[in-house]
mmCIF file of the C-alpha atoms, coordinates in Angstrom:
data_MODEL
# 
_entry.id   MODEL 
# 
loop_
_atom_site.group_PDB 
_atom_site.id 
_atom_site.type_symbol 
_atom_site.label_atom_id 
_atom_site.label_alt_id 
_atom_site.label_comp_id 
_atom_site.label_asym_id 
_atom_site.label_entity_id 
_atom_site.label_seq_id 
_atom_site.pdbx_PDB_ins_code 
_atom_site.Cartn_x 
_atom_site.Cartn_y 
_atom_site.Cartn_z 
_atom_site.occupancy 
_atom_site.B_iso_or_equiv 
_atom_site.pdbx_formal_charge 
_atom_site.auth_seq_id 
_atom_site.auth_comp_id 
_atom_site.auth_asym_id 
_atom_site.auth_atom_id 
_atom_site.pdbx_PDB_model_num 
ATOM 1   C CA . MET A 1 1   ? 4.697   6.769   17.432 1.00 0.00 ? 1   MET A CA 1 
ATOM 2   C CA . LYS A 1 2   ? 5.536   6.745   21.116 1.00 0.00 ? 2   LYS A CA 1 
ATOM 3   C CA . VAL A 1 3   ? 5.434   3.884   23.604 1.00 0.00 ? 3   VAL A CA 1 
ATOM 4   C CA . SER A 1 4   ? 2.927   5.937   25.611 1.00 0.00 ? 4   SER A CA 1 
ATOM 5   C CA . ASP A 1 5   ? 0.444   5.688   22.689 1.00 0.00 ? 5   ASP A CA 1 
ATOM 6   C CA . PHE A 1 6   ? -0.119  2.026   23.542 1.00 0.00 ? 6   PHE A CA 1 
ATOM 7   C CA . ARG A 1 7   ? -1.618  -0.027  26.353 1.00 0.00 ? 7   ARG A CA 1 
ATOM 8   C CA . ILE A 1 8   ? -1.168  -3.667  27.285 1.00 0.00 ? 8   ILE A CA 1 
ATOM 9   C CA . GLY A 1 9   ? -3.585  -5.606  25.082 1.00 0.00 ? 9   GLY A CA 1 
ATOM 10  C CA . ASN A 1 10  ? -3.251  -3.323  22.036 1.00 0.00 ? 10  ASN A CA 1 
ATOM 11  C CA . TYR A 1 11  ? -2.776  -5.025  18.682 1.00 0.00 ? 11  TYR A CA 1 
ATOM 12  C CA . ILE A 1 12  ? 0.243   -3.778  16.702 1.00 0.00 ? 12  ILE A CA 1 
ATOM 13  C CA . SER A 1 13  ? 2.235   -4.981  13.721 1.00 0.00 ? 13  SER A CA 1 
ATOM 14  C CA . PRO A 1 14  ? 5.861   -6.109  14.218 1.00 0.00 ? 14  PRO A CA 1 
ATOM 15  C CA . LEU A 1 15  ? 8.024   -4.809  11.395 1.00 0.00 ? 15  LEU A CA 1 
ATOM 16  C CA . GLY A 1 16  ? 4.804   -4.054  9.473  1.00 0.00 ? 16  GLY A CA 1 
ATOM 17  C CA . MET A 1 17  ? 3.994   -7.773  9.014  1.00 0.00 ? 17  MET A CA 1 
ATOM 18  C CA . GLY A 1 18  ? 1.212   -9.642  10.814 1.00 0.00 ? 18  GLY A CA 1 
ATOM 19  C CA . THR A 1 19  ? -0.104  -8.780  14.246 1.00 0.00 ? 19  THR A CA 1 
ATOM 20  C CA . THR A 1 20  ? 1.023   -9.174  17.825 1.00 0.00 ? 20  THR A CA 1 
ATOM 21  C CA . VAL A 1 21  ? -0.356  -8.076  21.175 1.00 0.00 ? 21  VAL A CA 1 
ATOM 22  C CA . VAL A 1 22  ? 1.435   -5.669  23.532 1.00 0.00 ? 22  VAL A CA 1 
ATOM 23  C CA . GLU A 1 23  ? 2.217   -7.541  26.760 1.00 0.00 ? 23  GLU A CA 1 
ATOM 24  C CA . GLY A 1 24  ? 4.540   -5.118  28.538 1.00 0.00 ? 24  GLY A CA 1 
ATOM 25  C CA . PHE A 1 25  ? 6.703   -2.016  28.364 1.00 0.00 ? 25  PHE A CA 1 
ATOM 26  C CA . CYS A 1 26  ? 10.101  -0.764  29.303 1.00 0.00 ? 26  CYS A CA 1 
ATOM 27  C CA . ILE A 1 27  ? 9.190   2.933   29.190 1.00 0.00 ? 27  ILE A CA 1 
ATOM 28  C CA . TRP A 1 28  ? 12.622  4.394   29.948 1.00 0.00 ? 28  TRP A CA 1 
ATOM 29  C CA . ASP A 1 29  ? 14.189  2.484   27.038 1.00 0.00 ? 29  ASP A CA 1 
ATOM 30  C CA . GLY A 1 30  ? 11.202  2.862   24.690 1.00 0.00 ? 30  GLY A CA 1 
ATOM 31  C CA . LEU A 1 31  ? 10.855  -0.923  24.383 1.00 0.00 ? 31  LEU A CA 1 
ATOM 32  C CA . ILE A 1 32  ? 7.716   -2.999  23.919 1.00 0.00 ? 32  ILE A CA 1 
ATOM 33  C CA . GLN A 1 33  ? 7.227   -6.632  24.918 1.00 0.00 ? 33  GLN A CA 1 
ATOM 34  C CA . SER A 1 34  ? 4.761   -8.515  22.768 1.00 0.00 ? 34  SER A CA 1 
ATOM 35  C CA . SER A 1 35  ? 3.331   -11.974 22.369 1.00 0.00 ? 35  SER A CA 1 
ATOM 36  C CA . HIS A 1 36  ? 5.978   -12.723 19.711 1.00 0.00 ? 36  HIS A CA 1 
ATOM 37  C CA . PHE A 1 37  ? 9.003   -10.697 20.876 1.00 0.00 ? 37  PHE A CA 1 
ATOM 38  C CA . ALA A 1 38  ? 10.746  -10.348 24.239 1.00 0.00 ? 38  ALA A CA 1 
ATOM 39  C CA . GLU A 1 39  ? 11.614  -6.652  23.916 1.00 0.00 ? 39  GLU A CA 1 
ATOM 40  C CA . ARG A 1 40  ? 11.825  -4.584  20.751 1.00 0.00 ? 40  ARG A CA 1 
ATOM 41  C CA . ASP A 1 41  ? 12.272  -0.910  20.043 1.00 0.00 ? 41  ASP A CA 1 
ATOM 42  C CA . ILE A 1 42  ? 9.109   1.034   19.224 1.00 0.00 ? 42  ILE A CA 1 
ATOM 43  C CA . GLU A 1 43  ? 10.486  1.676   15.714 1.00 0.00 ? 43  GLU A CA 1 
ATOM 44  C CA . ASP A 1 44  ? 10.186  -2.078  15.057 1.00 0.00 ? 44  ASP A CA 1 
ATOM 45  C CA . PHE A 1 45  ? 6.393   -1.843  15.259 1.00 0.00 ? 45  PHE A CA 1 
ATOM 46  C CA . LYS A 1 46  ? 3.777   -0.210  13.053 1.00 0.00 ? 46  LYS A CA 1 
ATOM 47  C CA . PRO A 1 47  ? 0.224   0.734   13.991 1.00 0.00 ? 47  PRO A CA 1 
ATOM 48  C CA . ILE A 1 48  ? -2.478  -1.392  12.350 1.00 0.00 ? 48  ILE A CA 1 
ATOM 49  C CA . PRO A 1 49  ? -4.762  0.642   10.083 1.00 0.00 ? 49  PRO A CA 1 
ATOM 50  C CA . LEU A 1 50  ? -8.411  0.404   11.092 1.00 0.00 ? 50  LEU A CA 1 
ATOM 51  C CA . THR A 1 51  ? -10.172 -1.329  8.196  1.00 0.00 ? 51  THR A CA 1 
ATOM 52  C CA . LYS A 1 52  ? -13.623 -2.716  7.453  1.00 0.00 ? 52  LYS A CA 1 
ATOM 53  C CA . GLU A 1 53  ? -12.195 -6.194  8.052  1.00 0.00 ? 53  GLU A CA 1 
ATOM 54  C CA . TRP A 1 54  ? -11.105 -5.234  11.583 1.00 0.00 ? 54  TRP A CA 1 
ATOM 55  C CA . LEU A 1 55  ? -14.465 -3.601  12.319 1.00 0.00 ? 55  LEU A CA 1 
ATOM 56  C CA . LEU A 1 56  ? -16.246 -6.824  11.300 1.00 0.00 ? 56  LEU A CA 1 
ATOM 57  C CA . LYS A 1 57  ? -13.816 -8.920  13.380 1.00 0.00 ? 57  LYS A CA 1 
ATOM 58  C CA . ILE A 1 58  ? -14.547 -6.748  16.431 1.00 0.00 ? 58  ILE A CA 1 
ATOM 59  C CA . GLY A 1 59  ? -18.287 -7.154  15.919 1.00 0.00 ? 59  GLY A CA 1 
ATOM 60  C CA . PHE A 1 60  ? -19.324 -3.867  14.339 1.00 0.00 ? 60  PHE A CA 1 
ATOM 61  C CA . GLU A 1 61  ? -22.346 -3.979  12.045 1.00 0.00 ? 61  GLU A CA 1 
ATOM 62  C CA . PHE A 1 62  ? -22.832 -1.734  9.032  1.00 0.00 ? 62  PHE A CA 1 
ATOM 63  C CA . ALA A 1 63  ? -26.121 0.065   8.350  1.00 0.00 ? 63  ALA A CA 1 
ATOM 64  C CA . VAL A 1 64  ? -26.665 2.793   5.740  1.00 0.00 ? 64  VAL A CA 1 
ATOM 65  C CA . ASP A 1 65  ? -23.390 4.738   6.049  1.00 0.00 ? 65  ASP A CA 1 
ATOM 66  C CA . THR A 1 66  ? -22.414 4.020   9.663  1.00 0.00 ? 66  THR A CA 1 
ATOM 67  C CA . TRP A 1 67  ? -20.728 1.224   11.640 1.00 0.00 ? 67  TRP A CA 1 
ATOM 68  C CA . TYR A 1 68  ? -22.346 0.352   14.997 1.00 0.00 ? 68  TYR A CA 1 
ATOM 69  C CA . PHE A 1 69  ? -21.114 -1.563  18.045 1.00 0.00 ? 69  PHE A CA 1 
ATOM 70  C CA . ASN A 1 70  ? -22.514 -1.427  21.601 1.00 0.00 ? 70  ASN A CA 1 
ATOM 71  C CA . GLY A 1 71  ? -23.760 2.140   21.230 1.00 0.00 ? 71  GLY A CA 1 
ATOM 72  C CA . PHE A 1 72  ? -20.705 3.351   19.324 1.00 0.00 ? 72  PHE A CA 1 
ATOM 73  C CA . ALA A 1 73  ? -21.100 4.841   15.866 1.00 0.00 ? 73  ALA A CA 1 
ATOM 74  C CA . LEU A 1 74  ? -18.238 5.170   13.380 1.00 0.00 ? 74  LEU A CA 1 
ATOM 75  C CA . TRP A 1 75  ? -18.319 6.380   9.839  1.00 0.00 ? 75  TRP A CA 1 
ATOM 76  C CA . GLU A 1 76  ? -15.679 6.251   7.160  1.00 0.00 ? 76  GLU A CA 1 
ATOM 77  C CA . THR A 1 77  ? -14.154 9.515   6.043  1.00 0.00 ? 77  THR A CA 1 
ATOM 78  C CA . GLU A 1 78  ? -11.289 10.674  3.891  1.00 0.00 ? 78  GLU A CA 1 
ATOM 79  C CA . TRP A 1 79  ? -8.740  12.699  5.777  1.00 0.00 ? 79  TRP A CA 1 
ATOM 80  C CA . GLY A 1 80  ? -5.708  14.843  5.189  1.00 0.00 ? 80  GLY A CA 1 
ATOM 81  C CA . ASP A 1 81  ? -3.195  16.564  7.395  1.00 0.00 ? 81  ASP A CA 1 
ATOM 82  C CA . ASP A 1 82  ? -1.175  19.745  7.095  1.00 0.00 ? 82  ASP A CA 1 
ATOM 83  C CA . LYS A 1 83  ? 1.826   17.762  5.812  1.00 0.00 ? 83  LYS A CA 1 
ATOM 84  C CA . GLY A 1 84  ? -0.025  16.500  2.732  1.00 0.00 ? 84  GLY A CA 1 
ATOM 85  C CA . ALA A 1 85  ? -0.718  12.974  3.989  1.00 0.00 ? 85  ALA A CA 1 
ATOM 86  C CA . THR A 1 86  ? -4.152  11.592  3.110  1.00 0.00 ? 86  THR A CA 1 
ATOM 87  C CA . GLY A 1 87  ? -6.058  8.378   3.597  1.00 0.00 ? 87  GLY A CA 1 
ATOM 88  C CA . ILE A 1 88  ? -9.225  6.710   4.766  1.00 0.00 ? 88  ILE A CA 1 
ATOM 89  C CA . GLY A 1 89  ? -10.031 6.666   8.450  1.00 0.00 ? 89  GLY A CA 1 
ATOM 90  C CA . TYR A 1 90  ? -13.022 6.448   10.732 1.00 0.00 ? 90  TYR A CA 1 
ATOM 91  C CA . PHE A 1 91  ? -14.664 9.263   12.592 1.00 0.00 ? 91  PHE A CA 1 
ATOM 92  C CA . TYR A 1 92  ? -16.202 8.672   15.993 1.00 0.00 ? 92  TYR A CA 1 
ATOM 93  C CA . GLU A 1 93  ? -18.703 10.981  17.621 1.00 0.00 ? 93  GLU A CA 1 
ATOM 94  C CA . LEU A 1 94  ? -20.357 10.438  20.963 1.00 0.00 ? 94  LEU A CA 1 
ATOM 95  C CA . ARG A 1 95  ? -23.738 11.802  19.874 1.00 0.00 ? 95  ARG A CA 1 
ATOM 96  C CA . ALA A 1 96  ? -25.631 11.037  23.054 1.00 0.00 ? 96  ALA A CA 1 
ATOM 97  C CA . LYS A 1 97  ? -23.597 13.585  24.979 1.00 0.00 ? 97  LYS A CA 1 
ATOM 98  C CA . GLY A 1 98  ? -22.792 15.821  22.013 1.00 0.00 ? 98  GLY A CA 1 
ATOM 99  C CA . MET A 1 99  ? -19.420 16.549  23.521 1.00 0.00 ? 99  MET A CA 1 
ATOM 100 C CA . MET A 1 100 ? -16.806 14.437  21.774 1.00 0.00 ? 100 MET A CA 1 
ATOM 101 C CA . ASP A 1 101 ? -15.636 13.644  18.304 1.00 0.00 ? 101 ASP A CA 1 
ATOM 102 C CA . LYS A 1 102 ? -12.402 11.904  17.370 1.00 0.00 ? 102 LYS A CA 1 
ATOM 103 C CA . HIS A 1 103 ? -10.766 10.862  14.118 1.00 0.00 ? 103 HIS A CA 1 
ATOM 104 C CA . ILE A 1 104 ? -9.570  7.253   14.412 1.00 0.00 ? 104 ILE A CA 1 
ATOM 105 C CA . GLN A 1 105 ? -7.068  5.879   11.925 1.00 0.00 ? 105 GLN A CA 1 
ATOM 106 C CA . TYR A 1 106 ? -5.545  2.914   13.762 1.00 0.00 ? 106 TYR A CA 1 
ATOM 107 C CA . LEU A 1 107 ? -6.829  -0.140  15.609 1.00 0.00 ? 107 LEU A CA 1 
ATOM 108 C CA . HIS A 1 108 ? -5.030  0.705   18.864 1.00 0.00 ? 108 HIS A CA 1 
ATOM 109 C CA . GLU A 1 109 ? -6.716  4.138   18.875 1.00 0.00 ? 109 GLU A CA 1 
ATOM 110 C CA . LEU A 1 110 ? -10.143 2.481   18.765 1.00 0.00 ? 110 LEU A CA 1 
ATOM 111 C CA . GLN A 1 111 ? -9.070  -0.017  21.458 1.00 0.00 ? 111 GLN A CA 1 
ATOM 112 C CA . ASN A 1 112 ? -7.859  2.805   23.713 1.00 0.00 ? 112 ASN A CA 1 
ATOM 113 C CA . LEU A 1 113 ? -10.944 4.984   23.172 1.00 0.00 ? 113 LEU A CA 1 
ATOM 114 C CA . TYR A 1 114 ? -13.326 2.100   23.826 1.00 0.00 ? 114 TYR A CA 1 
ATOM 115 C CA . TYR A 1 115 ? -11.442 1.102   26.978 1.00 0.00 ? 115 TYR A CA 1 
ATOM 116 C CA . SER A 1 116 ? -11.324 4.697   28.238 1.00 0.00 ? 116 SER A CA 1 
ATOM 117 C CA . LEU A 1 117 ? -15.084 5.113   27.830 1.00 0.00 ? 117 LEU A CA 1 
ATOM 118 C CA . THR A 1 118 ? -16.268 1.672   28.958 1.00 0.00 ? 118 THR A CA 1 
ATOM 119 C CA . GLY A 1 119 ? -13.497 0.130   31.074 1.00 0.00 ? 119 GLY A CA 1 
ATOM 120 C CA . GLU A 1 120 ? -13.742 -2.972  28.860 1.00 0.00 ? 120 GLU A CA 1 
ATOM 121 C CA . GLU A 1 121 ? -11.492 -4.369  26.149 1.00 0.00 ? 121 GLU A CA 1 
ATOM 122 C CA . ILE A 1 122 ? -12.872 -4.348  22.615 1.00 0.00 ? 122 ILE A CA 1 
ATOM 123 C CA . LEU A 1 123 ? -10.790 -7.375  21.509 1.00 0.00 ? 123 LEU A CA 1 
# 
């Protein structure tokens, strides 16, 4: 994880416990300011896995095999990488344009994608 992966407003997990919101950065030192901590090193935070509970909290609705929210469609998929790591994540495809698909594993990734495409915060 890098500080540049996050934006102000992203939800992250301090020390892997609970949630906090990114409120500022000190890029040259790799520090993050959050709603619960003045400044902490990026290694003190963990990304929040995107789960069904988070999708419901955001306002996504489930139909057949797909999650929908304001024209977005996500579907659950198993994934693996070349290092042997596996898990469950969500796959996003912008079908209307037919030009983008993105595997999303963490909440901040969904927040950043949604903001980039709409200019609005998802949470």
